C-alpha positions as CSV (number, residue, x, y, z in Angstrom):
1,M,65.3,2.9,-51.0
2,V,61.7,1.9,-50.6
3,S,62.6,-1.4,-49.0
4,H,65.0,0.4,-46.6
5,N,62.3,2.9,-45.6
6,V,59.8,0.1,-45.0
7,A,62.4,-1.7,-42.8
8,R,63.0,1.5,-40.8
9,L,59.3,2.0,-40.3
10,G,59.1,-1.6,-39.2
11,E,61.5,-1.0,-36.4
12,I,59.3,1.8,-35.0
13,F,55.9,0.4,-35.9
14,P,56.2,-3.4,-36.3
15,N,52.4,-3.8,-36.3
16,C,52.2,-1.7,-39.5
17,I,54.2,-4.0,-41.6
18,T,52.3,-6.6,-43.7
19,E,52.9,-8.8,-46.7
20,G,52.0,-7.8,-50.3
21,V,53.0,-8.5,-53.9
22,D,54.6,-6.2,-56.4
23,R,53.5,-5.7,-60.0
24,N,55.5,-8.8,-61.0
25,G,53.7,-11.0,-58.5
26,N,56.7,-11.2,-56.2
27,R,56.1,-11.2,-52.4
28,R,57.3,-8.1,-50.6
29,L,56.9,-6.3,-47.3
30,S,54.7,-3.3,-47.4
31,V,53.2,-0.7,-45.0
32,N,49.5,-1.0,-44.0
33,L,48.8,2.7,-44.3
34,D,45.5,2.4,-42.5
35,V,47.2,1.0,-39.4
36,L,50.0,3.6,-39.6
37,R,47.5,6.4,-39.8
38,Q,45.7,5.0,-36.7
39,M,49.0,4.7,-34.9
40,L,49.6,8.5,-35.5
41,S,46.1,9.5,-34.4
42,E,44.4,10.0,-31.1
43,D,40.9,9.5,-32.7
44,I,39.4,6.4,-34.2
45,L,39.7,6.8,-38.0
46,E,37.0,5.6,-40.3
47,G,37.6,2.6,-42.5
48,E,36.9,-1.1,-42.6
49,E,39.2,-3.3,-40.5
50,A,40.1,-6.1,-42.9
51,Y,43.7,-6.9,-42.0
52,E,44.6,-10.6,-41.7
53,F,44.2,-10.7,-38.0
54,T,41.7,-8.2,-36.6
55,W,38.7,-8.0,-34.3
56,V,36.1,-5.4,-33.5
57,G,37.7,-2.9,-31.3
58,K,41.3,-3.3,-32.5
59,K,41.6,0.4,-33.7
60,A,40.1,1.5,-30.4
61,S,42.7,-0.5,-28.5
62,I,45.5,1.3,-30.5
63,V,43.9,4.7,-29.6
64,E,43.6,3.7,-26.0
65,A,47.3,2.8,-25.8
66,N,48.2,6.2,-27.4
67,R,45.7,8.3,-25.4
68,P,47.3,10.4,-22.7
69,I,45.9,10.4,-19.2
70,R,45.7,13.0,-16.4
71,K,46.8,10.7,-13.6
72,T,49.7,10.3,-11.3
73,L,51.4,7.9,-8.9
74,R,51.1,8.8,-5.2
75,P,53.7,7.3,-2.8
76,D,52.5,5.4,0.3
77,I,55.4,5.2,2.8
78,A,53.3,3.4,5.4
79,E,52.7,0.4,3.3
80,S,56.3,0.3,1.9
81,K,59.3,-1.6,3.2
82,H,62.7,0.1,3.5
83,W,61.3,3.2,1.7
84,D,64.5,5.2,1.9
85,T,66.9,2.6,0.6
86,T,65.0,0.2,-1.7
87,E,65.1,0.3,-5.5
88,N,62.1,-2.0,-6.0
89,L,58.6,-0.7,-6.8
90,Y,55.1,-2.0,-6.1
91,I,52.4,-0.1,-8.1
92,E,48.7,-0.3,-7.2
93,G,46.3,0.5,-10.0
94,D,45.1,-0.5,-13.5
95,N,48.2,-1.6,-15.3
96,L,47.2,0.3,-18.5
97,D,47.4,3.5,-16.5
98,A,50.6,2.4,-14.8
99,L,52.3,1.5,-18.1
100,K,51.4,4.9,-19.5
101,L,52.7,6.7,-16.4
102,L,56.0,4.9,-16.6
103,Q,56.7,5.6,-20.3
104,E,59.1,8.5,-19.6
105,S,60.8,7.3,-16.4
106,Y,61.4,3.7,-17.6
107,L,61.7,4.2,-21.4
108,N,64.1,1.5,-22.8
109,A,65.0,0.5,-19.2
110,V,63.4,-2.9,-18.4
111,K,65.4,-6.0,-19.3
112,L,62.7,-8.6,-18.6
113,I,58.9,-8.4,-18.6
114,Y,57.4,-11.6,-17.3
115,I,53.6,-11.6,-17.1
116,D,50.9,-14.2,-16.4
117,P,47.8,-12.4,-17.9
118,P,44.2,-13.6,-17.6
119,Y,43.7,-16.8,-19.6
120,N,40.2,-15.7,-20.6
121,T,38.5,-18.7,-19.1
122,G,35.3,-16.8,-18.5
123,H,36.0,-16.1,-14.8
124,D,39.3,-14.1,-14.7
125,F,38.6,-10.8,-16.5
126,V,38.9,-7.9,-14.2
127,Y,40.2,-5.1,-16.6
128,P,37.2,-3.1,-17.6
129,D,38.9,-0.8,-20.1
130,S,37.1,2.1,-21.7
131,F,37.2,0.5,-25.1
132,I,35.5,-2.8,-24.0
133,M,32.3,-3.3,-25.9
134,D,28.8,-3.6,-24.7
135,N,26.4,-6.0,-26.4
136,E,24.8,-3.5,-28.7
137,E,28.2,-2.0,-29.8
138,Y,29.5,-5.5,-30.4
139,A,26.5,-6.6,-32.4
140,N,26.6,-3.5,-34.6
141,G,30.3,-4.0,-35.3
142,T,30.2,-7.7,-36.1
143,G,27.1,-8.0,-38.2
144,Y,25.4,-10.2,-35.6
145,F,22.1,-8.7,-36.8
146,D,21.2,-8.2,-40.5
147,A,19.9,-5.0,-42.1
148,D,16.3,-5.8,-40.8
149,G,17.4,-6.4,-37.3
150,N,17.2,-10.2,-37.4
151,V,19.8,-12.4,-36.0
152,N,22.3,-13.4,-38.7
153,F,22.5,-17.2,-38.2
154,S,25.0,-17.6,-41.0
155,R,27.8,-16.5,-38.7
156,E,30.1,-19.4,-37.9
157,N,30.9,-18.4,-34.3
158,S,28.6,-18.2,-31.4
159,E,27.4,-14.8,-30.2
160,T,29.7,-14.8,-27.2
161,A,32.9,-16.4,-28.5
162,G,34.0,-13.5,-30.6
163,K,32.9,-11.0,-28.1
164,Y,35.1,-12.4,-25.4
165,H,38.0,-13.0,-27.7
166,S,37.7,-9.4,-28.9
167,D,37.7,-8.0,-25.4
168,W,40.7,-10.1,-24.4
169,C,42.6,-9.2,-27.6
170,S,41.9,-5.5,-27.1
171,M,43.0,-5.7,-23.4
172,I,46.3,-7.4,-24.1
173,Y,47.1,-5.5,-27.3
174,A,47.1,-2.1,-25.8
175,R,49.2,-3.2,-22.9
176,L,51.8,-5.0,-25.0
177,M,52.1,-1.9,-27.2
178,L,53.0,0.2,-24.1
179,A,55.2,-2.6,-22.6
180,R,57.4,-2.8,-25.7
181,S,58.7,0.8,-25.3
182,L,59.8,0.0,-21.8
183,L,62.1,-2.8,-22.8
184,T,65.8,-2.3,-23.4
185,D,67.0,-2.9,-26.9
186,D,68.2,-6.4,-25.8
187,G,65.1,-6.9,-23.6
188,V,62.7,-9.8,-23.6
189,I,59.1,-10.3,-22.7
190,L,57.8,-13.7,-21.5
191,I,54.1,-14.4,-21.3
192,N,52.4,-17.4,-19.7
193,M,49.3,-18.6,-21.5
194,D,47.1,-21.7,-21.9
195,E,45.1,-23.0,-24.8
196,N,42.3,-20.5,-24.6
197,E,44.2,-17.6,-26.2
198,I,47.6,-18.9,-27.2
199,S,46.9,-18.6,-31.0
200,N,45.6,-15.0,-30.6
201,L,48.5,-14.1,-28.3
202,Q,51.1,-15.3,-30.7
203,K,49.5,-13.3,-33.6
204,I,49.3,-10.2,-31.4
205,C,52.9,-10.5,-30.3
206,T,54.0,-10.9,-33.9
207,E,52.3,-7.6,-34.7
208,V,53.5,-5.7,-31.7
209,F,57.1,-7.0,-31.6
210,G,57.6,-8.2,-35.1
211,E,57.9,-11.7,-36.5
212,A,61.7,-11.5,-36.6
213,N,61.8,-11.0,-32.8
214,D,60.1,-14.3,-32.0
215,L,62.4,-16.2,-29.7
216,G,60.2,-19.3,-29.6
217,T,57.6,-20.8,-27.4
218,I,58.2,-23.1,-24.4
219,V,55.7,-25.9,-23.9
220,W,55.3,-26.4,-20.1
221,D,54.1,-29.9,-19.3
222,K,52.5,-29.7,-15.9
223,R,52.0,-33.5,-15.7
224,N,48.4,-33.0,-14.7
225,P,45.6,-33.3,-17.4
226,K,42.6,-31.1,-16.9
227,G,39.8,-33.2,-15.6
228,D,36.9,-31.0,-17.0
229,A,38.0,-31.2,-20.6
230,R,35.4,-31.8,-23.3
231,G,38.0,-32.6,-25.9
232,V,41.7,-33.3,-25.6
233,S,42.6,-32.9,-21.9
234,Y,45.4,-30.4,-21.9
235,Q,48.1,-30.9,-19.4
236,H,50.4,-28.2,-20.7
237,E,50.6,-24.5,-20.9
238,Y,53.0,-22.1,-22.8
239,I,55.6,-19.5,-22.2
240,V,55.8,-17.2,-25.2
241,A,59.1,-15.3,-25.7
242,Y,59.8,-12.2,-27.8
243,A,62.7,-9.9,-27.9
244,K,62.4,-6.2,-28.5
245,R,65.2,-6.3,-31.1
246,R,66.5,-9.8,-31.7
247,A,69.7,-8.7,-33.4
248,V,70.7,-6.7,-30.4
249,F,69.6,-9.5,-28.0
250,T,71.6,-12.2,-29.7
251,E,74.7,-9.9,-29.9
252,K,74.6,-9.0,-26.2
253,C,73.0,-12.1,-24.6
254,K,73.0,-15.8,-24.8
255,M,69.6,-17.5,-24.7
256,Q,70.8,-20.0,-22.1
257,R,69.8,-21.1,-18.6
258,P,72.0,-22.3,-15.8
259,K,72.4,-26.0,-15.6
260,K,70.1,-26.9,-12.8
261,N,72.3,-29.5,-11.1
262,A,75.7,-28.3,-12.1
263,E,76.6,-27.1,-8.6
264,T,75.4,-30.4,-7.1
265,I,77.6,-32.3,-9.6
266,L,80.7,-30.3,-8.8
267,K,80.2,-30.6,-5.1
268,K,79.9,-34.4,-5.3
269,A,83.0,-34.6,-7.5
270,A,85.0,-32.4,-5.1
271,Q,83.9,-34.7,-2.2
272,L,85.1,-37.8,-3.9
273,F,88.3,-36.3,-5.3
274,S,89.3,-35.2,-1.8
275,G,89.5,-38.8,-0.8
276,V,91.9,-39.9,-3.5
277,G,95.1,-41.2,-2.0
278,D,97.1,-44.4,-1.4
279,T,94.0,-46.6,-0.7
280,Y,91.4,-44.8,-2.9
281,S,92.5,-44.2,-6.5
282,L,91.2,-41.7,-9.1
283,E,89.7,-44.7,-10.9
284,D,87.8,-45.7,-7.7
285,A,86.5,-42.1,-7.5
286,N,85.4,-42.1,-11.1
287,N,83.6,-45.4,-10.7
288,E,81.7,-44.2,-7.7
289,F,81.0,-40.8,-9.4
290,S,79.6,-42.5,-12.6
291,S,77.4,-44.7,-10.5
292,W,76.1,-41.7,-8.5
293,I,75.3,-39.8,-11.7
294,R,73.3,-42.7,-13.1
295,M,71.1,-42.8,-10.0
296,Q,70.0,-39.1,-10.3
297,N,66.6,-39.4,-12.0
298,D,66.1,-35.6,-12.2
299,F,69.3,-35.0,-14.2
300,S,69.0,-34.0,-17.9
301,G,70.9,-36.0,-20.6
302,G,73.4,-33.1,-20.9
303,E,74.1,-33.2,-17.1
304,R,74.5,-37.0,-17.1
305,A,77.2,-36.7,-19.7
306,Y,79.5,-34.9,-17.3
307,N,80.4,-38.2,-15.5
308,K,84.2,-38.2,-15.3
309,I,86.8,-36.6,-13.0
310,D,90.3,-35.7,-14.3
311,E,93.6,-35.7,-12.4
312,N,92.9,-32.1,-11.4
313,G,89.6,-32.9,-9.8
314,D,87.6,-31.2,-12.6
315,V,84.4,-32.7,-13.9
316,Y,84.4,-33.2,-17.7
317,R,82.7,-35.0,-20.6
318,P,84.2,-36.1,-24.0
319,V,82.8,-34.4,-27.1
320,S,83.4,-35.3,-30.7
321,M,85.8,-33.1,-32.7
322,A,84.5,-34.2,-36.1
323,W,83.6,-31.7,-38.8
324,P,79.8,-31.1,-38.2
325,N,78.8,-30.3,-41.8
326,K,77.9,-32.8,-44.6
327,K,80.6,-31.5,-46.9
328,K,84.3,-32.2,-46.2
329,A,86.3,-29.7,-44.3
330,P,89.2,-27.8,-45.9
331,E,92.6,-29.5,-46.2
332,D,94.0,-27.8,-43.0
333,Y,91.3,-29.6,-41.0
334,F,92.8,-33.1,-41.9
335,V,96.1,-32.8,-40.1
336,P,96.5,-35.9,-37.9
337,L,97.0,-35.7,-34.1
338,I,100.0,-37.6,-32.6
339,H,99.3,-39.9,-29.7
340,P,101.3,-38.6,-26.7
341,V,102.3,-42.1,-25.5
342,T,102.8,-44.2,-28.7
343,G,104.0,-41.3,-30.8
344,K,101.9,-42.5,-33.8
345,A,99.2,-40.6,-35.7
346,C,95.6,-41.1,-34.6
347,P,92.8,-41.6,-37.1
348,V,91.2,-38.4,-38.6
349,P,87.3,-38.3,-38.9
350,D,86.1,-38.9,-42.4
351,R,85.0,-35.3,-43.0
352,G,87.9,-33.8,-41.0
353,W,88.3,-32.0,-37.6
354,R,86.0,-29.3,-36.3
355,N,88.9,-26.9,-36.0
356,P,92.0,-26.0,-38.1
357,S,95.4,-27.3,-37.2
358,A,96.6,-24.2,-35.3
359,T,93.5,-24.5,-33.0
360,M,94.1,-28.2,-32.5
361,R,97.7,-27.6,-31.5
362,K,96.6,-25.0,-29.0
363,M,94.0,-27.4,-27.5
364,M,96.7,-30.1,-27.1
365,E,99.0,-27.6,-25.3
366,E,96.1,-26.7,-22.9
367,G,95.3,-30.3,-22.2
368,R,91.8,-30.1,-23.8
369,I,92.1,-33.2,-26.0
370,L,91.3,-36.7,-24.8
371,F,93.3,-39.5,-26.3
372,G,92.5,-43.2,-26.1
373,K,94.9,-45.9,-24.8
374,D,96.7,-45.9,-28.1
375,E,96.6,-44.3,-31.6
376,T,93.7,-46.5,-32.9
377,T,91.0,-44.4,-31.3
378,I,89.8,-41.0,-32.7
379,P,90.5,-38.3,-30.0
380,N,87.8,-36.2,-28.4
381,S,87.8,-32.8,-27.0
382,K,87.5,-32.3,-23.2
383,Y,84.6,-30.1,-22.0
384,L,85.0,-29.0,-18.4
385,L,81.7,-28.5,-16.5
386,K,83.0,-25.4,-14.7
387,D,83.4,-23.8,-18.1
388,N,80.0,-24.9,-19.4
389,M,77.6,-24.1,-16.5
390,Y,74.9,-22.9,-18.9
391,E,72.8,-24.8,-21.5
392,N,70.5,-23.8,-24.3
393,I,66.9,-23.2,-23.3
394,P,64.8,-26.2,-24.5
395,S,61.3,-25.9,-26.0
396,L,60.0,-28.4,-23.4
397,L,59.7,-27.8,-19.7
398,Y,58.6,-30.5,-17.4
399,F,57.3,-29.5,-14.0
400,G,54.1,-30.6,-12.3
401,G,54.6,-29.1,-8.8
402,S,53.2,-26.0,-7.2
403,D,54.0,-23.6,-4.4
404,T,50.8,-24.3,-2.4
405,E,52.7,-25.8,0.6
406,M,55.2,-22.9,0.6
407,L,52.5,-20.3,0.5
408,A,50.7,-22.1,3.4
409,Q,53.9,-21.9,5.4
410,M,54.1,-18.2,4.7
411,N,50.4,-17.8,5.6
412,I,49.6,-16.4,2.2
413,P,46.1,-17.4,0.9
414,F,46.2,-17.3,-2.9
415,D,45.0,-19.8,-5.6
416,T,47.1,-20.8,-8.6
417,P,50.1,-18.5,-8.3
418,K,53.1,-18.7,-10.6
419,V,55.8,-21.2,-9.5
420,V,58.8,-19.5,-7.9
421,S,61.4,-22.0,-9.2
422,I,60.2,-21.7,-12.8
423,C,60.0,-17.9,-12.6
424,K,63.4,-17.7,-11.0
425,E,64.9,-19.9,-13.8
426,Q,63.6,-17.5,-16.4
427,I,64.9,-14.5,-14.5
428,K,68.4,-16.0,-14.2
429,S,68.3,-17.0,-17.9
430,F,67.5,-13.6,-19.3
431,T,68.8,-11.0,-16.7
432,G,72.0,-10.1,-14.9
433,D,73.3,-7.7,-12.3
434,N,71.3,-4.4,-12.0
435,D,68.7,-5.4,-14.5
436,I,65.0,-4.4,-14.0
437,V,62.4,-7.2,-14.0
438,M,58.7,-6.1,-14.5
439,D,55.4,-7.9,-14.0
440,F,52.3,-5.9,-14.7
441,F,49.9,-8.7,-13.8
442,S,51.6,-9.2,-10.5
443,G,48.9,-11.2,-8.7
444,S,50.5,-12.6,-5.5
445,A,53.9,-11.1,-6.5
446,T,55.6,-14.4,-7.4
447,T,57.9,-12.5,-9.7
448,A,59.1,-10.2,-6.9
449,H,59.7,-13.3,-4.7
450,A,61.6,-15.0,-7.5
451,T,63.7,-11.9,-8.2
452,M,64.9,-11.7,-4.6
453,Q,65.6,-15.5,-4.5
454,A,67.7,-15.2,-7.7
455,N,69.6,-12.3,-6.2
456,A,70.2,-14.2,-3.0
457,E,71.6,-17.2,-5.0
458,D,73.9,-15.4,-7.5
459,G,74.7,-12.1,-5.7
460,A,73.1,-9.9,-8.4
461,A,71.3,-6.7,-7.7
462,R,68.2,-7.1,-9.9
463,R,65.3,-4.7,-9.2
464,F,61.6,-5.4,-9.7
465,I,58.6,-3.4,-10.7
466,M,55.3,-5.0,-9.8
467,V,51.9,-3.7,-11.0
468,Q,48.6,-5.0,-9.8
469,V,45.0,-3.7,-10.0
470,P,43.4,-3.8,-6.5
471,E,40.9,-6.4,-7.4
472,R,38.4,-7.0,-4.6
473,I,38.5,-10.3,-2.7
474,A,35.4,-12.5,-2.7
475,E,33.7,-12.4,0.6
476,N,33.3,-16.2,0.7
477,S,37.1,-16.8,0.3
478,E,39.7,-17.8,2.8
479,A,41.7,-14.6,2.0
480,Y,38.7,-12.5,3.0
481,R,38.2,-14.4,6.2
482,R,41.9,-13.6,7.1
483,G,41.3,-9.9,6.7
484,Y,42.4,-9.3,3.1
485,R,40.2,-7.0,1.0
486,D,42.1,-6.9,-2.3
487,I,44.9,-8.7,-4.1
488,C,47.4,-5.9,-3.6
489,Q,47.3,-6.5,0.2
490,I,48.1,-10.2,-0.4
491,G,50.9,-9.3,-2.9
492,K,52.6,-6.8,-0.5
493,D,52.4,-9.3,2.4
494,R,53.9,-12.0,0.1
495,I,56.9,-9.8,-0.7
496,R,57.5,-9.0,3.0
497,R,57.3,-12.6,4.1
498,A,59.3,-13.9,1.2
499,G,62.0,-11.4,2.0
500,E,62.1,-12.5,5.6
501,K,62.2,-16.2,4.6
502,I,65.0,-15.7,2.1
503,D,67.0,-13.6,4.6
504,A,66.7,-16.2,7.3
505,E,67.7,-19.1,4.9
506,T,70.6,-17.4,3.1
507,N,71.6,-14.3,5.1
508,A,72.1,-12.7,1.7
509,D,72.8,-8.9,1.6
510,I,70.2,-8.0,-1.0
511,D,67.3,-5.5,-1.4
512,Y,64.3,-6.9,0.5
513,G,62.3,-3.7,0.3
514,F,59.8,-2.0,-2.1
515,R,58.3,1.5,-2.5
516,V,54.5,1.4,-2.8
517,L,53.0,3.9,-5.4
518,K,49.3,4.2,-6.1
519,V,47.6,5.3,-9.4
520,D,45.4,8.3,-8.7
521,E,43.9,11.3,-10.4
522,S,46.2,14.2,-11.2
523,N,47.6,16.4,-8.5
524,M,46.4,19.4,-10.3
525,N,42.8,20.9,-10.1
526,D,40.9,20.8,-13.3
527,V,40.6,24.4,-14.5
528,Y,39.1,23.6,-17.9
529,Y,35.6,25.0,-17.6
530,A,33.4,27.0,-19.9
531,A,32.8,30.5,-18.8
532,G,29.2,29.9,-17.9
533,D,30.2,26.9,-15.6
534,Y,32.0,29.1,-13.1
535,T,30.4,29.5,-9.7
536,Q,31.6,31.4,-6.6
537,D,32.4,28.0,-4.9
538,L,34.4,26.9,-7.9
539,L,36.4,30.1,-8.1
540,S,37.4,29.7,-4.4
541,M,38.5,26.1,-5.1
542,L,40.7,27.3,-8.0
543,E,42.6,29.8,-5.9
544,S,45.2,27.0,-5.7
545,N,46.0,24.9,-8.8
546,I,47.0,22.0,-6.6
547,K,44.5,19.7,-4.9
548,S,44.2,20.3,-1.2
549,D,44.8,16.7,-0.2
550,R,48.2,16.4,-1.9
551,T,51.5,16.4,0.0
552,D,55.0,17.5,-0.9
553,L,55.8,13.9,-1.7
554,D,52.8,13.6,-4.0
555,L,54.0,16.6,-5.9
556,L,57.6,15.5,-5.9
557,F,56.8,12.1,-7.5
558,G,54.4,13.7,-9.9
559,C,57.4,15.8,-11.1
560,L,59.6,12.7,-11.4
561,L,57.0,11.2,-13.8
562,E,56.8,14.4,-15.9
563,W,60.5,14.7,-16.2
564,G,61.2,11.0,-16.7
565,L,63.3,10.3,-13.6
566,P,63.3,6.8,-12.1
567,L,61.1,6.5,-9.1
568,S,63.4,4.4,-6.9
569,L,66.4,6.8,-6.4
570,P,67.4,8.3,-3.0
571,Y,66.3,11.8,-1.9
572,T,66.7,14.0,1.1
573,S,64.5,16.7,2.7
574,E,65.9,19.7,4.6
575,K,64.6,22.8,6.3
576,M,65.9,26.1,4.8
577,E,64.6,29.5,6.1
578,G,61.4,27.8,7.2
579,C,60.9,26.1,3.9
580,T,61.2,22.4,3.0
581,V,63.6,21.7,0.2
582,H,63.7,18.2,-1.4
583,T,66.8,17.0,-3.3
584,Y,66.4,14.0,-5.5
585,N,69.3,11.8,-6.4
586,H,72.0,14.2,-5.4
587,G,70.7,17.1,-7.5
588,D,68.9,15.5,-10.5
589,L,66.0,17.5,-9.2
590,I,65.5,20.0,-6.3
591,A,62.0,21.0,-5.4
592,C,60.3,23.4,-2.9
593,F,56.5,23.5,-2.8
594,D,56.1,26.1,0.0
595,E,54.4,29.4,-0.4
596,D,56.2,32.8,-0.4
597,I,59.7,31.3,-0.8
598,P,62.4,33.7,0.5
599,D,64.9,35.0,-2.0
600,L,67.7,33.4,0.1
601,V,66.3,30.0,-0.5
602,I,66.1,30.6,-4.2
603,R,69.7,31.7,-4.4
604,T,70.9,28.8,-2.2
605,V,69.2,26.3,-4.4
606,A,70.6,28.0,-7.6
607,K,74.1,27.9,-6.2
608,R,73.8,24.0,-6.0
609,Q,73.3,24.0,-9.7
610,P,70.8,21.1,-9.9
611,R,69.8,19.7,-13.3
612,R,66.2,20.6,-12.7
613,V,64.3,22.7,-10.1
614,V,60.6,22.9,-9.4
615,F,58.5,25.4,-7.5
616,R,54.7,25.8,-7.1
617,D,52.9,28.8,-8.5
618,A,51.9,29.9,-5.0
619,G,55.6,30.0,-4.0
620,F,55.8,33.5,-5.4
621,K,53.8,36.7,-4.5
622,G,53.4,37.7,-8.1
623,D,54.8,37.8,-11.6
624,P,57.7,40.1,-10.7
625,S,58.9,37.4,-8.2
626,K,58.7,34.7,-10.9
627,I,60.7,36.9,-13.3
628,N,63.3,37.5,-10.5
629,V,63.6,33.7,-10.0
630,G,64.3,33.2,-13.7
631,E,67.0,35.9,-13.6
632,V,68.7,34.4,-10.5
633,F,69.0,31.0,-12.2
634,K,70.3,32.5,-15.4
635,M,73.0,34.1,-13.4
636,L,73.9,31.4,-10.9
637,A,72.8,28.2,-12.7
638,P,72.3,28.8,-16.4
639,D,72.1,25.1,-17.3
640,T,69.3,24.3,-14.7
641,R,65.8,23.7,-16.1
642,V,63.3,25.6,-14.0
643,K,59.6,24.6,-13.8
644,V,56.7,26.2,-11.9
645,I,53.6,24.0,-11.3
């Protein structure tokens, strides 16, 4: 029972599970109660941080991830594209705030999170979270000074190395904690990283997602060694992959990618097979096809193996049917196959066939067994390329190119963006129709570009959520000279131009739009003041509990966040007795934020029986009017949830 309870806790709080030994010295999993207590607290708890992988500020980063915020997302129609119809989102603001705000609306909803966070090279840190340490706090926490205030030179690391690692670890830890809850049970997170923080990243991911959910790490050989290296000149980076729940992921998904050149191979084979006739035989077509395959330098070994065309025009490869294990197969796996021409038994592999006799007979009937010229050759199975268009994702990725030229053609000034083709490959491998792809370090919005490109190629309807802090552009940069003032402006332009480019090249009927939402302070006035703090001016400001600069749309989207509704669904606005009534997603929510709402409007809304309805406090003349609204909905729409803000 104890082991069962520890396992259940591990599903909810993977970072609280550690290794220990029982009284007999046997290794077992146990719960780190200090970490568990911290996960359940909004305050930093006292106690020494001495877990295997820790840093000064780790507890604070857990608190920061759990701490609620009084912020909202404000829509910006002017900067959006296809606002009314798009299901894509572009969110401007600190991604820590954005991830918190999306916890209800997108809980267990995102299939793939693909991020390229700061590599912590010393020049790319723009996330000044509230828990980041100053020098004095860091020194006190790490023992950089001894009891007399002298520098402790016995420390192995330099004064800055640990500080910068701690800052980075705290930054990424809090965000990954929040990101995990957004993933579907079969969801996956991919993280690009270089050598600076790869070891720390892998340890953090093991804590946040659990060691059992590690899908592996792809080594990306960029074919370009770093020229400023002081030691080994790295020419590779990494893509770390973790599932939210590996058991669910493996049950529902295959960790495979489309064979890059499969369509090209099938197209070439179809071209050659179409010429087969009196003067051009199938053998001639196969000879030319095999020669063409050998000349393709960018084909993988698996793709090169599909070098034959059968009498139906299908591309295939021969595959051994021998029993794959070291021990011999059961007796039923040794039944010989009869050659269809000579009528004699063919040799059986030493350890038997891969399949039982019934399966082998079925394969013969379906024409999926390849015999030699006579019975002296061991038959192979016949793998058709059209039935094997996917391959396992290898641990090595070779690509040394960039999208610099493409971005120049699109007139997008941005240094070191992610590569669209690589990003698209991951999206196609891990997602399908209607899945949500998120990138909360959006940068130039490569992930949005790649999502649209993937949809245009395979006809899927994936949706994206991009999040980017509006980092200021350096005044001496090319982007600044072109009029850009922050990275978000570049990202939004990139999505617009990428959509136009894809539409022109493919004419695909996909979603090219995006709704822009911006992180901002709460829509509500702060009314938490001590009695002595009230002034006449303050009292006049508090006559309305809603800030004066907020629109109906601001209030509507604030309600969507509170009630956990997706932010990309359709809505309509209509006039009713002089009031504006908003209907979100055909009645998931109806809202009216006008003052002095007539009784007829209340009754009309109630008769539509929405799932939820929202009014503002100023919509009613007094408490009797509010009580009357409650009675109206009890009578006409008893299942409707009513809220007054």
